[in-house]
KOLVO-854721 format. One record per atom (N, C-alpha, C): residue number from 0; residue in three letters; y, x, z. Coordinates in pm, whole numbers, plus 50000, padded with zeros to 5 digits. Atoms other than C-alpha are relative to their C-alpha. Example, Ala and Ser with C-alpha at 12.3 -4.5 7.8 and 13.67 -1.06 7.14 Angstrom:
KOLVO-854721
ATOM,0,Ala,49881,50089,50000
ATOM,0,Ala,49550,51230,50780
ATOM,0,Ala,50120,50090,50000
ATOM,1,Ser,49881,49918,49994
ATOM,1,Ser,49894,51367,50714
ATOM,1,Ser,50109,49923,50073
***
This chain:
KOLVO-854721
ATOM,0,Unk,50111,50021,49903
ATOM,0,Unk,16200,44839,38317
ATOM,0,Unk,50094,49867,50024
ATOM,1,Unk,49974,50114,49997
ATOM,1,Unk,16257,44491,38423
ATOM,1,Unk,50002,49936,50141
ATOM,2,Unk,50002,50056,49873
ATOM,2,Unk,16392,44336,38766
ATOM,2,Unk,50020,49909,50012
ATOM,3,Unk,49939,50139,50033
ATOM,3,Unk,16454,44018,38883
ATOM,3,Unk,50075,50023,50084
ATOM,4,Unk,49862,49939,49941
ATOM,4,Unk,16738,43959,39038
ATOM,4,Unk,49977,49918,50182
ATOM,5,Unk,49981,49987,49867
ATOM,5,Unk,16767,43946,39454
ATOM,5,Unk,49843,50105,50049
ATOM,6,Unk,50173,49894,49968
ATOM,6,Unk,16439,44208,39451
ATOM,6,Unk,50065,50110,50047
ATOM,7,Unk,50031,49875,49978
ATOM,7,Unk,16464,44516,39592
ATOM,7,Unk,49958,50067,49861
ATOM,8,Unk,50104,49940,50153
ATOM,8,Unk,16383,44794,39324
ATOM,8,Unk,49938,50076,50086
ATOM,9,Unk,50145,49872,49990
ATOM,9,Unk,16144,45017,39521
ATOM,9,Unk,49921,49913,50004
ATOM,10,Unk,50152,50062,50017
ATOM,10,Unk,15893,44759,39441
ATOM,10,Unk,49945,49971,50093
ATOM,11,Unk,50096,50069,49901
ATOM,11,Unk,15818,44601,39751
ATOM,11,Unk,49972,49855,50050
ATOM,12,Unk,49958,50165,49981
ATOM,12,Unk,15942,44265,39731
ATOM,12,Unk,50067,49955,50099
ATOM,13,Unk,49955,50077,49898
ATOM,13,Unk,16057,44039,39954
ATOM,13,Unk,50119,50022,50064
ATOM,14,Unk,49857,49990,49916
ATOM,14,Unk,16328,44034,40221
ATOM,14,Unk,50010,50126,50097
ATOM,15,Unk,49965,49865,49921
ATOM,15,Unk,16498,44323,40390
ATOM,15,Unk,50031,49910,50171
ATOM,16,Unk,49939,50137,49837
ATOM,16,Unk,16504,44226,40787
ATOM,16,Unk,50080,50081,49997
ATOM,17,Unk,49860,49990,49917
ATOM,17,Unk,16808,44161,40966
ATOM,17,Unk,49967,50120,50094
ATOM,18,Unk,49969,49854,49856
ATOM,18,Unk,16920,44445,41189
ATOM,18,Unk,50097,49931,50115
ATOM,19,Unk,49895,50054,49899
ATOM,19,Unk,17072,44351,41498
ATOM,19,Unk,50089,50105,50051
ATOM,20,Unk,49864,49869,50009
ATOM,20,Unk,17412,44500,41560
ATOM,20,Unk,49971,50062,50207
ATOM,21,Unk,50008,49984,49887
ATOM,21,Unk,17383,44702,41875
ATOM,21,Unk,50174,50043,50082
ATOM,22,Unk,49841,50016,49940
ATOM,22,Unk,17694,44745,42135
ATOM,22,Unk,50027,50101,50001
ATOM,23,Unk,49901,49901,50034
ATOM,23,Unk,17962,44963,42067
ATOM,23,Unk,50013,50100,50116
ATOM,24,Unk,49983,49835,49897
ATOM,24,Unk,17987,45310,42222
ATOM,24,Unk,50173,50018,49995
ATOM,25,Unk,49880,49999,50037
ATOM,25,Unk,18324,45391,42288
ATOM,25,Unk,50019,50156,50052
ATOM,26,Unk,50062,49868,49960
ATOM,26,Unk,18295,45785,42286
ATOM,26,Unk,50086,50079,50064
ATOM,27,Unk,49872,50000,49905
ATOM,27,Unk,18635,45815,42427
ATOM,27,Unk,49979,50007,50179
ATOM,28,Unk,49996,50058,49863
ATOM,28,Unk,18563,45651,42751
ATOM,28,Unk,49895,50096,50076
ATOM,29,Unk,50150,49968,49916
ATOM,29,Unk,18175,45801,42808
ATOM,29,Unk,50084,50160,50003
ATOM,30,Unk,49980,49801,50047
ATOM,30,Unk,18343,46225,42710
ATOM,30,Unk,49956,50045,50083
ATOM,31,Unk,50041,49956,49898
ATOM,31,Unk,18250,46286,43052
ATOM,31,Unk,49877,50027,50045
ATOM,32,Unk,50173,50072,49978
ATOM,32,Unk,17899,46102,43096
ATOM,32,Unk,49936,50130,49889
ATOM,33,Unk,50081,49957,50176
ATOM,33,Unk,17818,46300,42693
ATOM,33,Unk,49996,50103,50075
ATOM,34,Unk,49988,49869,50016
ATOM,34,Unk,17953,46615,42787
ATOM,34,Unk,49901,50049,50155
ATOM,35,Unk,50135,49979,49905
ATOM,35,Unk,17768,46610,43143
ATOM,35,Unk,49825,50000,49993
ATOM,36,Unk,50169,50084,50065
ATOM,36,Unk,17413,46487,42954
ATOM,36,Unk,50027,50151,49962
ATOM,37,Unk,50048,49866,50117
ATOM,37,Unk,17500,46804,42709
ATOM,37,Unk,49962,50147,50109
ATOM,38,Unk,50020,49865,49922
ATOM,38,Unk,17543,47067,42966
ATOM,38,Unk,49875,50025,50049
ATOM,39,Unk,50112,50028,49917
ATOM,39,Unk,17245,46931,43195
ATOM,39,Unk,49882,50075,49862
ATOM,40,Unk,50078,49944,50089
ATOM,40,Unk,17071,46958,42809
ATOM,40,Unk,49990,50155,49987
ATOM,41,Unk,49903,49869,50033
ATOM,41,Unk,17193,47318,42743
ATOM,41,Unk,49925,50086,50107
ATOM,42,Unk,50065,49942,49932
ATOM,42,Unk,17070,47461,43103
ATOM,42,Unk,49852,49981,49990
ATOM,43,Unk,50166,49994,50008
ATOM,43,Unk,16736,47328,43052
ATOM,43,Unk,49923,50067,49901
ATOM,44,Unk,50023,49894,50048
ATOM,44,Unk,16672,47472,42767
ATOM,44,Unk,49978,50176,49980
ATOM,45,Unk,49973,49860,50004
ATOM,45,Unk,16794,47806,42808
ATOM,45,Unk,49897,50026,50124
ATOM,46,Unk,50088,49946,49935
ATOM,46,Unk,16614,47803,43124
ATOM,46,Unk,49844,49997,49957
ATOM,47,Unk,50078,49969,50091
ATOM,47,Unk,16304,47763,42923
ATOM,47,Unk,49932,50106,49937
ATOM,48,Unk,49999,49857,50054
ATOM,48,Unk,16357,48041,42716
ATOM,48,Unk,49940,50111,50094
ATOM,49,Unk,49990,49907,49802
ATOM,49,Unk,16407,48245,43054
ATOM,49,Unk,49848,50023,49993
ATOM,50,Unk,50061,49989,49895
ATOM,50,Unk,16136,48142,43176
ATOM,50,Unk,49867,50031,49861
ATOM,51,Unk,50135,50017,50080
ATOM,51,Unk,15837,48188,42862
ATOM,51,Unk,50069,50126,49938
ATOM,52,Unk,49997,49822,50024
ATOM,52,Unk,16010,48524,42779
ATOM,52,Unk,50076,49970,49860
ATOM,53,Unk,49948,49979,50154
ATOM,53,Unk,16219,48451,42425
ATOM,53,Unk,50143,49972,50005
ATOM,54,Unk,49843,49949,49992
ATOM,54,Unk,16529,48558,42318
ATOM,54,Unk,50071,49865,49955
ATOM,55,Unk,49952,50082,50046
ATOM,55,Unk,16813,48359,42210
ATOM,55,Unk,50110,50050,49894
ATOM,56,Unk,49900,50002,50091
ATOM,56,Unk,17053,48324,41960
ATOM,56,Unk,50186,49979,50039
ATOM,57,Unk,49886,50102,49996
ATOM,57,Unk,17479,48329,42026
ATOM,57,Unk,50067,50036,49914
ATOM,58,Unk,49877,50027,50108
ATOM,58,Unk,17792,48353,41831
ATOM,58,Unk,50133,50083,50076
ATOM,59,Unk,49896,49934,49931
ATOM,59,Unk,18035,48637,41958
ATOM,59,Unk,50044,50116,49927
ATOM,60,Unk,49927,49937,50044
ATOM,60,Unk,18311,48809,41842
ATOM,60,Unk,49976,49970,49808
ATOM,61,Unk,49976,50048,50124
ATOM,61,Unk,18261,48651,41486
ATOM,61,Unk,49838,50074,49936
ATOM,62,Unk,50077,49945,49978
ATOM,62,Unk,17884,48796,41511
ATOM,62,Unk,49867,49929,50038
ATOM,63,Unk,50111,49988,49952
ATOM,63,Unk,17524,48732,41553
ATOM,63,Unk,49948,50048,50135
ATOM,64,Unk,50047,49905,49895
ATOM,64,Unk,17406,48805,41909
ATOM,64,Unk,49850,49997,50053
ATOM,65,Unk,50112,50050,49957
ATOM,65,Unk,17090,48809,42030
ATOM,65,Unk,49963,50076,50161
ATOM,66,Unk,50014,50007,49859
ATOM,66,Unk,17030,48771,42394
ATOM,66,Unk,49842,50018,50077
ATOM,67,Unk,50152,50061,49951
ATOM,67,Unk,16705,48887,42593
ATOM,67,Unk,49967,49886,50105
ATOM,68,Unk,49999,50090,49904
ATOM,68,Unk,16533,48701,42811
ATOM,68,Unk,50018,49974,50155
ATOM,69,Unk,49962,49981,49879
ATOM,69,Unk,16580,48841,43106
ATOM,69,Unk,50219,50009,50043
ATOM,70,Unk,49856,50020,50010
ATOM,70,Unk,16979,48826,43054
ATOM,70,Unk,50041,49855,49972
ATOM,71,Unk,49985,50175,50031
ATOM,71,Unk,16989,48445,42959
ATOM,71,Unk,50055,49970,50124
ATOM,72,Unk,49923,50102,49853
ATOM,72,Unk,17289,48264,43197
ATOM,72,Unk,49912,49901,49996
ATOM,73,Unk,50021,50178,49995
ATOM,73,Unk,17114,47976,43337
ATOM,73,Unk,50041,49986,50189
ATOM,74,Unk,49927,50049,49886
ATOM,74,Unk,17398,47851,43558
ATOM,74,Unk,49923,49874,50058
ATOM,75,Unk,50026,50115,49891
ATOM,75,Unk,17363,47585,43866
ATOM,75,Unk,50083,49908,49960
ATOM,76,Unk,49897,50123,50016
ATOM,76,Unk,17430,47260,43813
ATOM,76,Unk,50148,49950,50152
ATOM,77,Unk,49909,49950,49909
ATOM,77,Unk,17804,47214,43967
ATOM,77,Unk,49950,49843,50088
***
């Protein structure tokens, strides 16, 4: 198989587009915000499972435990 120099090997030819660099993310500086967003998302998904009557699976004492919808804890936002 013959490839020309400077051409990608995927057969598409042409140049690849340049990707603009995104702003730097400082996870340590944004840890509180990330945790708040994560907790909000989990609370939202748990409430959906509970409302639809779907159980959830969790990990307790090294084993998978299925929690029925009526026992799903949905905390109020702090």
